[in-house]
C-alpha positions, 0 to 999 in steps of 0.5 A: 519499478524493479522485480527482485525475488526474496532470495536475491535479496537474502543472497545479495542485498547490497546492490538492491539497496544501492538501486533504491534511489533510482525508484521503487523495488517489488519484492516477490516470493514465488513470482508473486509480489509480496512487498514494496521497498521505497528509498528513504532518507531520515529527513523525509521518513516520517513524511513518506510513512504517512503518504504510504499509509494515506495511499493504502487507505485510499485504495481500501476505501475505493475497494469498499466503494466498488464492492458496495456498488457491486452489491447494489448499495448506493454511496448515500446508504453507506454513508448513513451506515457509517454515521450510525456506527460512528454515533454508537461509539 
């Protein structure tokens, strides 16, 4: 995984775009990661977007579970709350 500043992309983007086939590029701003660039083709764009969204959702769920556990909530309690809110819809 390569790290590239947002300034570098503005000044000279072509070499960075060419390297996307080799792996991911993390875009940084003031030394902090702000974005992830992935190489895609027209054929796998939709599938790649779905995979990234699924991965982000799984990370969010894991984070919520960690937070709930740290607050003393059990998984069953969380599931009951989710079910109750779904029934309200």
